[in-house]
N, C-alpha and C positions, 0 to 999 in steps of 0.2 A: 758827591758826598762832602768833599772839602768846601765847595761853595756854600752849601747848606749850613756848614759849620762856621762860616764866616771867614774862611781863608780867602785873602784877596790877592795873593801872588803865588808864584810857582814854589813848590817846596824845594829845599836844599837837602840833598842826600849825600852823606859823607861815609866812606868806609875807612875804619881806623883800626889800629892795633892799640889795645889798652896796655899802657905801661905801668900805671899806678891806679888803684881803685880802692878807696876806703868806703865800704858799704856799712860801716857801723852806724847804729842809730844815734842821732844827735838831735837836740831840740830845735836847732836853727833851721828855718825853712827858706830864707832868702839865699840866693846863689848868684855867683858871678861866673860867667864862662868867657874865657879869653882865647881867641884863636889868632895865631900869627905864623908867619913864615920865618924860618931861621936859615942862616947860611950853612950851619953845620950843627947837627943835633947834639953831638957829644960836647961841643963847646957850650952850647945852650944849657945842657943839663948840669955841667960843672958849675956854671955861674948861678944857675937857679938853685942848686943844692947849697952853694956857698952863702947865698942870701939867707937861707934857712927858714924852717917852719916857724921858729920863734919870732923872727922879724915880721913874717907875714901875719902871724897871729896878733902881734902887737898893733898891727894896722887893720885889725878887724877881719882878717881873712884866714880860714882854716882850710888847709889842703884837703881835697876830696878825690881828685883824679887827674890823670894826664894821659893823653893819647897822641899818637903819631898817625898821619895819614898813610893809608896803604899805597895810593897812587903817587903821593909825594911825601916821603917820610920826614921831610923838613917842614911840613906843616904840623904845628904843635897846638893842641888844645888843652887848656888847664881849667879845672873846675874847682871852685872854692865855695864853702859855706861862709856866710857873712854874719859876724857877731856884732858888728857896729857899722851901719850903712854909712854914716858920715865919715868915719875913719877910712873905710874901704874906698869910697869915692874920691877922698882926698889923696889916697895912696895912688890910685889909678891915674890921677892927673898930675902927680908930683914929678918935679924934675929929677929927683933922686931915682925914681923907678924908670923914668925914660933913659937915664944913664946906664942903669943896670941892664935894661933891654938892649941898648946899643952894645954894651960890652959882651952881652950874650949872643950877639950876632943877629938880632931881629932885624930884618931888612925890608920891612914895610909896616904900614899902620896895622895895629891889632884890630880885630873885631871884637867889640865888648858887648856882652849881652847880660843884663840883669834879669833874673826871673825868681819866681817863688815855687818851691817844691810842694807839690800837693800829693798826699798819700792816697 
């Protein structure tokens, strides 16, 4: 069935604990999903929260969700709605965000996925 649907590689299945989940209806359909491994979740969360939703919003990103891996609770996935794609991509590539991620204990390259939400 997956081959008929055009899937060309093996699926990835992740089991996660949902930490934050904003399911409110918003008009933005573009999304960014970022998955990375951190040294310590509590340190990551403190740094992430200190950056703040307002800073992320000013960079075209609206917080939508956060999960932790069940098998590895230091694997964190963040989900954002995108209000401005150019700002969002610039933020993802910025040295400022790389420093914040380092300070938060991100210990490997993030997996970045852009997609569009279809109802």
